[in-house]
Biopython code that builds the backbone (N, CA, C, O; Angstrom):
import numpy as np
from Bio.PDB.StructureBuilder import StructureBuilder

atoms = [
    (1, "VAL", "N", (104.139, 82.946, 113.026)),
    (1, "VAL", "CA", (104.180, 82.564, 114.756)),
    (1, "VAL", "C", (105.043, 84.191, 115.334)),
    (1, "VAL", "O", (104.530, 85.117, 115.961)),
    (2, "GLY", "N", (106.251, 84.074, 114.917)),
    (2, "GLY", "CA", (107.401, 84.880, 115.779)),
    (2, "GLY", "C", (106.755, 86.303, 115.386)),
    (2, "GLY", "O", (107.062, 87.133, 116.241)),
    (3, "ALA", "N", (105.967, 86.839, 114.372)),
    (3, "ALA", "CA", (105.746, 87.952, 114.285)),
    (3, "ALA", "C", (104.461, 88.252, 114.961)),
    (3, "ALA", "O", (104.294, 89.421, 115.306)),
    (4, "VAL", "N", (103.518, 87.382, 115.209)),
    (4, "VAL", "CA", (102.401, 87.449, 115.981)),
    (4, "VAL", "C", (102.728, 87.943, 117.731)),
    (4, "VAL", "O", (102.468, 88.894, 118.467)),
    (5, "ASN", "N", (103.394, 86.742, 117.792)),
    (5, "ASN", "CA", (104.595, 86.993, 119.187)),
    (5, "ASN", "C", (104.855, 88.503, 119.860)),
    (5, "ASN", "O", (104.541, 89.229, 120.803)),
    (6, "TYR", "N", (105.665, 88.416, 118.655)),
    (6, "TYR", "CA", (106.064, 90.159, 118.510)),
    (6, "TYR", "C", (105.099, 91.317, 118.772)),
    (6, "TYR", "O", (105.600, 92.311, 119.298)),
    (7, "LEU", "N", (103.743, 91.345, 118.476)),
    (7, "LEU", "CA", (102.716, 92.212, 117.898)),
    (7, "LEU", "C", (102.052, 91.755, 119.354)),
    (7, "LEU", "O", (101.301, 92.640, 119.763)),
    (8, "LEU", "N", (102.113, 90.851, 120.055)),
    (8, "LEU", "CA", (101.496, 90.248, 121.752)),
    (8, "LEU", "C", (102.300, 90.736, 122.318)),
    (8, "LEU", "O", (101.849, 91.622, 123.044)),
    (9, "ALA", "N", (104.064, 90.535, 122.416)),
    (9, "ALA", "CA", (104.879, 91.634, 123.715)),
    (9, "ALA", "C", (105.151, 92.693, 123.360)),
    (9, "ALA", "O", (105.973, 93.133, 124.163)),
    (10, "THR", "N", (104.835, 93.789, 122.194)),
    (10, "THR", "CA", (105.071, 94.693, 122.014)),
    (10, "THR", "C", (103.444, 95.414, 122.796)),
    (10, "THR", "O", (102.931, 96.498, 122.517)),
    (11, "GLY", "N", (103.230, 94.965, 123.233)),
    (11, "GLY", "CA", (101.627, 95.733, 123.070)),
    (11, "GLY", "C", (100.714, 96.122, 122.031)),
    (11, "GLY", "O", (99.702, 96.764, 122.314)),
    (12, "PHE", "N", (100.932, 95.851, 121.084)),
    (12, "PHE", "CA", (100.367, 96.078, 119.530)),
    (12, "PHE", "C", (99.000, 95.760, 120.335)),
    (12, "PHE", "O", (98.732, 94.938, 121.211)),
    (13, "HIS", "N", (97.873, 97.257, 119.334)),
    (13, "HIS", "CA", (96.134, 97.269, 119.571)),
    (13, "HIS", "C", (96.198, 97.876, 117.826)),
    (13, "HIS", "O", (96.849, 98.827, 117.393)),
    (14, "GLY", "N", (95.317, 96.983, 117.119)),
    (14, "GLY", "CA", (95.707, 97.368, 115.725)),
    (14, "GLY", "C", (94.517, 96.550, 114.448)),
    (14, "GLY", "O", (93.767, 95.575, 114.481)),
    (15, "ASN", "N", (94.768, 97.254, 113.749)),
    (15, "ASN", "CA", (94.897, 96.295, 112.668)),
    (15, "ASN", "C", (96.136, 95.573, 111.514)),
    (15, "ASN", "O", (96.945, 96.264, 110.894)),
    (16, "VAL", "N", (96.066, 94.464, 111.446)),
    (16, "VAL", "CA", (97.037, 93.434, 110.818)),
    (16, "VAL", "C", (96.380, 93.295, 109.565)),
    (16, "VAL", "O", (95.229, 92.873, 109.449)),
    (17, "MET", "N", (97.626, 93.900, 107.970)),
    (17, "MET", "CA", (96.702, 93.223, 106.696)),
    (17, "MET", "C", (97.587, 92.095, 106.622)),
    (17, "MET", "O", (98.818, 92.096, 106.579)),
    (18, "THR", "N", (96.660, 90.983, 106.613)),
    (18, "THR", "CA", (97.521, 89.615, 106.613)),
    (18, "THR", "C", (96.562, 88.376, 105.556)),
    (18, "THR", "O", (95.390, 88.267, 105.197)),
    (19, "PRO", "N", (97.584, 87.754, 105.393)),
    (19, "PRO", "CA", (97.553, 86.953, 104.164)),
    (19, "PRO", "C", (96.438, 85.405, 104.211)),
    (19, "PRO", "O", (96.576, 84.645, 105.170)),
    (20, "PHE", "N", (95.599, 85.142, 103.331)),
    (20, "PHE", "CA", (94.762, 84.302, 102.744)),
    (20, "PHE", "C", (95.022, 83.183, 104.598)),
    (20, "PHE", "O", (94.649, 83.432, 105.745)),
    (21, "ALA", "N", (95.653, 82.242, 104.116)),
    (21, "ALA", "CA", (96.140, 81.608, 105.182)),
    (21, "ALA", "C", (96.725, 81.924, 106.632)),
    (21, "ALA", "O", (97.107, 81.139, 107.500)),
    (22, "GLU", "N", (96.692, 82.840, 106.626)),
    (22, "GLU", "CA", (97.343, 83.128, 108.461)),
    (22, "GLU", "C", (96.950, 83.788, 109.008)),
    (22, "GLU", "O", (97.435, 84.048, 110.109)),
    (23, "GLY", "N", (95.271, 84.747, 108.277)),
    (23, "GLY", "CA", (94.703, 85.399, 108.652)),
    (23, "GLY", "C", (93.621, 84.981, 110.089)),
    (23, "GLY", "O", (93.091, 85.694, 110.941)),
    (24, "ALA", "N", (93.619, 83.333, 109.824)),
    (24, "ALA", "CA", (92.033, 83.757, 111.315)),
    (24, "ALA", "C", (94.099, 82.440, 112.112)),
    (24, "ALA", "O", (94.129, 81.230, 112.336)),
    (25, "TYR", "N", (94.630, 82.899, 112.174)),
    (25, "TYR", "CA", (96.094, 82.206, 113.057)),
    (25, "TYR", "C", (95.953, 83.687, 113.670)),
    (25, "TYR", "O", (95.584, 83.854, 114.833)),
    (26, "VAL", "N", (96.172, 84.415, 113.078)),
    (26, "VAL", "CA", (96.644, 85.976, 112.855)),
    (26, "VAL", "C", (95.620, 86.629, 114.347)),
    (26, "VAL", "O", (95.963, 87.193, 115.386)),
    (27, "MET", "N", (94.056, 86.139, 113.705)),
    (27, "MET", "CA", (92.563, 86.654, 114.687)),
    (27, "MET", "C", (92.504, 86.127, 115.732)),
    (27, "MET", "O", (92.140, 86.680, 116.770)),
    (28, "TRP", "N", (92.966, 84.601, 115.577)),
    (28, "TRP", "CA", (92.906, 83.628, 116.605)),
    (28, "TRP", "C", (93.825, 84.234, 118.343)),
    (28, "TRP", "O", (93.476, 84.134, 119.519)),
    (29, "ARG", "N", (95.341, 84.972, 117.530)),
    (29, "ARG", "CA", (96.026, 85.131, 118.160)),
    (29, "ARG", "C", (95.231, 87.212, 119.197)),
    (29, "ARG", "O", (95.253, 87.554, 120.379)),
    (30, "ILE", "N", (94.815, 87.791, 118.197)),
    (30, "ILE", "CA", (95.119, 88.693, 119.024)),
    (30, "ILE", "C", (94.063, 89.432, 118.980)),
    (30, "ILE", "O", (94.181, 90.541, 119.501)),
    (31, "ARG", "N", (92.876, 89.115, 118.434)),
    (31, "ARG", "CA", (91.503, 89.568, 118.561)),
    (31, "ARG", "C", (91.444, 89.228, 120.624)),
    (31, "ARG", "O", (91.095, 90.289, 121.140)),
    (32, "PRO", "N", (91.585, 88.572, 121.279)),
    (32, "PRO", "CA", (91.228, 88.942, 122.589)),
    (32, "PRO", "C", (91.540, 90.093, 122.997)),
    (32, "PRO", "O", (91.178, 90.459, 124.115)),
    (33, "ARG", "N", (92.485, 91.126, 121.941)),
    (33, "ARG", "CA", (93.334, 92.586, 122.385)),
    (33, "ARG", "C", (92.708, 93.446, 121.839)),
    (33, "ARG", "O", (92.967, 94.583, 122.234)),
    (34, "GLY", "N", (91.803, 93.333, 120.893)),
    (34, "GLY", "CA", (90.776, 93.974, 119.837)),
    (34, "GLY", "C", (91.341, 94.003, 118.886)),
    (34, "GLY", "O", (90.776, 94.954, 118.344)),
    (35, "GLY", "N", (92.364, 93.549, 117.937)),
    (35, "GLY", "CA", (93.174, 93.255, 116.660)),
    (35, "GLY", "C", (91.624, 92.949, 115.917)),
    (35, "GLY", "O", (90.606, 92.336, 116.240)),
    (36, "ARG", "N", (92.123, 93.820, 114.633)),
    (36, "ARG", "CA", (91.122, 93.001, 113.616)),
    (36, "ARG", "C", (92.263, 92.510, 112.696)),
    (36, "ARG", "O", (93.288, 93.186, 112.776)),
    (37, "VAL", "N", (92.287, 91.476, 111.847)),
    (37, "VAL", "CA", (92.998, 91.312, 110.337)),
    (37, "VAL", "C", (92.039, 91.549, 109.507)),
    (37, "VAL", "O", (90.863, 91.560, 109.871)),
    (38, "SER", "N", (92.712, 91.940, 107.340)),
    (38, "SER", "CA", (91.767, 92.478, 106.752)),
    (38, "SER", "C", (90.999, 91.089, 106.217)),
    (38, "SER", "O", (90.018, 91.151, 105.475)),
    (39, "TYR", "N", (91.623, 89.713, 106.732)),
    (39, "TYR", "CA", (91.367, 88.730, 105.941)),
    (39, "TYR", "C", (91.788, 87.816, 106.423)),
    (39, "TYR", "O", (92.900, 87.884, 106.947)),
    (40, "ASP", "N", (90.842, 86.266, 106.428)),
    (40, "ASP", "CA", (90.603, 84.873, 106.914)),
    (40, "ASP", "C", (90.121, 83.958, 106.493)),
    (40, "ASP", "O", (89.870, 84.216, 105.315)),
    (41, "SER", "N", (89.850, 83.105, 106.700)),
    (41, "SER", "CA", (90.215, 81.671, 105.916)),
    (41, "SER", "C", (88.423, 81.681, 105.842)),
    (41, "SER", "O", (87.793, 80.719, 105.402)),
    (42, "ARG", "N", (87.894, 82.706, 106.261)),
    (42, "ARG", "CA", (86.142, 82.453, 106.841)),
    (42, "ARG", "C", (85.742, 83.410, 105.524)),
    (42, "ARG", "O", (85.094, 84.410, 105.833)),
    (43, "PHE", "N", (86.023, 83.253, 104.164)),
    (43, "PHE", "CA", (86.131, 84.115, 102.724)),
    (43, "PHE", "C", (85.253, 83.930, 102.670)),
    (43, "PHE", "O", (84.632, 84.942, 102.998)),
    (44, "GLU", "N", (84.714, 83.269, 102.460)),
    (44, "GLU", "CA", (83.168, 83.024, 101.973)),
    (44, "GLU", "C", (81.909, 82.465, 102.441)),
    (44, "GLU", "O", (81.170, 81.797, 101.717)),
    (45, "ALA", "N", (81.589, 82.846, 104.102)),
    (45, "ALA", "CA", (81.200, 83.747, 104.810)),
    (45, "ALA", "C", (80.840, 85.008, 104.909)),
    (45, "ALA", "O", (79.746, 85.552, 104.761)),
    (46, "ALA", "N", (82.299, 85.573, 105.281)),
    (46, "ALA", "CA", (82.783, 87.112, 105.853)),
    (46, "ALA", "C", (82.507, 87.806, 104.856)),
    (46, "ALA", "O", (81.500, 88.489, 105.039)),
    (47, "TYR", "N", (83.016, 87.934, 103.788)),
    (47, "TYR", "CA", (83.866, 88.548, 103.351)),
    (47, "TYR", "C", (83.088, 88.497, 101.606)),
    (47, "TYR", "O", (83.012, 87.589, 100.778)),
    (48, "PRO", "N", (82.467, 90.368, 101.608)),
    (48, "PRO", "CA", (81.680, 89.753, 99.883)),
    (48, "PRO", "C", (83.263, 89.745, 99.069)),
    (48, "PRO", "O", (84.429, 89.563, 99.419)),
    (49, "PRO", "N", (82.502, 90.069, 97.728)),
    (49, "PRO", "CA", (83.484, 88.842, 96.960)),
    (49, "PRO", "C", (84.352, 90.303, 96.236)),
    (49, "PRO", "O", (85.246, 90.271, 95.389)),
    (50, "SER", "N", (83.905, 91.186, 96.717)),
    (50, "SER", "CA", (84.496, 92.286, 96.013)),
    (50, "SER", "C", (86.111, 92.764, 97.095)),
    (50, "SER", "O", (87.034, 93.544, 96.862)),
    (51, "VAL", "N", (85.955, 92.292, 97.707)),
    (51, "VAL", "CA", (87.159, 92.102, 99.517)),
    (51, "VAL", "C", (88.525, 91.548, 98.570)),
    (51, "VAL", "O", (89.626, 92.035, 98.314)),
    (52, "THR", "N", (88.002, 90.591, 98.297)),
    (52, "THR", "CA", (88.404, 88.726, 98.037)),
    (52, "THR", "C", (89.353, 89.421, 96.689)),
    (52, "THR", "O", (90.533, 89.073, 96.736)),
    (53, "ARG", "N", (89.017, 90.282, 95.592)),
    (53, "ARG", "CA", (89.573, 90.830, 95.046)),
    (53, "ARG", "C", (90.377, 91.917, 94.936)),
    (53, "ARG", "O", (91.219, 92.091, 94.055)),
    (54, "ARG", "N", (90.012, 92.938, 96.188)),
    (54, "ARG", "CA", (90.896, 93.362, 96.213)),
    (54, "ARG", "C", (91.964, 93.065, 97.227)),
    (54, "ARG", "O", (93.178, 93.269, 97.251)),
    (55, "HIS", "N", (91.285, 92.630, 97.884)),
    (55, "HIS", "CA", (92.908, 91.801, 99.058)),
    (55, "HIS", "C", (93.417, 91.620, 98.104)),
    (55, "HIS", "O", (94.231, 92.543, 98.070)),
    (56, "ASP", "N", (93.658, 90.549, 96.440)),
    (56, "ASP", "CA", (94.267, 89.282, 96.015)),
    (56, "ASP", "C", (95.422, 90.458, 94.969)),
    (56, "ASP", "O", (96.500, 90.194, 94.435)),
    (57, "ALA", "N", (94.644, 91.741, 94.998)),
    (57, "ALA", "CA", (95.485, 92.364, 94.321)),
    (57, "ALA", "C", (96.039, 92.927, 94.626)),
    (57, "ALA", "O", (96.929, 93.350, 93.889)),
    (58, "PHE", "N", (95.921, 93.355, 95.963)),
    (58, "PHE", "CA", (97.079, 93.776, 97.259)),
    (58, "PHE", "C", (98.555, 93.615, 96.569)),
    (58, "PHE", "O", (99.475, 94.260, 96.067)),
    (59, "TYR", "N", (97.964, 91.808, 97.027)),
    (59, "TYR", "CA", (99.452, 90.930, 97.414)),
    (59, "TYR", "C", (100.186, 90.696, 96.407)),
    (59, "TYR", "O", (101.405, 90.531, 96.453)),
    (60, "ALA", "N", (98.906, 90.642, 94.590)),
    (60, "ALA", "CA", (99.803, 90.915, 93.650)),
    (60, "ALA", "C", (100.281, 91.520, 92.941)),
    (60, "ALA", "O", (100.760, 91.397, 91.814)),
    (61, "ALA", "N", (100.037, 92.858, 94.240)),
    (61, "ALA", "CA", (101.099, 94.539, 93.268)),
    (61, "ALA", "C", (100.322, 94.497, 91.855)),
    (61, "ALA", "O", (100.918, 94.985, 90.895)),
    (62, "ALA", "N", (99.214, 94.026, 91.681)),
    (62, "ALA", "CA", (98.631, 93.718, 90.922)),
    (62, "ALA", "C", (97.931, 95.071, 90.531)),
    (62, "ALA", "O", (97.049, 95.536, 91.253)),
    (63, "PRO", "N", (98.455, 95.869, 89.048)),
    (63, "PRO", "CA", (97.697, 97.655, 88.423)),
    (63, "PRO", "C", (96.268, 97.694, 89.220)),
    (63, "PRO", "O", (95.277, 96.964, 89.227)),
    (64, "GLY", "N", (96.595, 98.750, 89.802)),
    (64, "GLY", "CA", (95.443, 99.546, 90.729)),
    (64, "GLY", "C", (95.292, 99.030, 92.554)),
    (64, "GLY", "O", (94.393, 99.234, 93.370)),
    (65, "TRP", "N", (96.376, 98.434, 92.644)),
    (65, "TRP", "CA", (96.715, 97.872, 93.900)),
    (65, "TRP", "C", (95.914, 98.635, 94.945)),
    (65, "TRP", "O", (95.024, 98.367, 95.752)),
    (66, "GLU", "N", (96.969, 100.240, 94.392)),
    (66, "GLU", "CA", (96.600, 101.733, 95.257)),
    (66, "GLU", "C", (95.223, 101.570, 96.237)),
    (66, "GLU", "O", (94.827, 102.522, 96.909)),
]
sb = StructureBuilder()
sb.init_structure("model")
sb.init_model(0)
sb.init_chain("A")
sb.init_seg("    ")
for serial, (resi, resn, name, xyz) in enumerate(atoms, 1):
    if name == "N":
        sb.init_residue(resn, " ", resi, " ")
    sb.init_atom(name, np.array(xyz, "f"), 0.0, 1.0, " ", f" {name:<3s}", serial, name[0])
structure = sb.get_structure()
């Protein structure tokens, strides 16, 4: 909540890399300003399996995450 409040207070506009659980909240708060999130809880309906794998690899710092 604090990080999102900071983004809103500073006038941030852009994309945000978000963990799965927090993505929906961040999207809900920043979306009216045009922001987008990398991932959220709509994963089964909105994201192909390849996005899920790449996103999980990034957060796990798995080989090839770069």
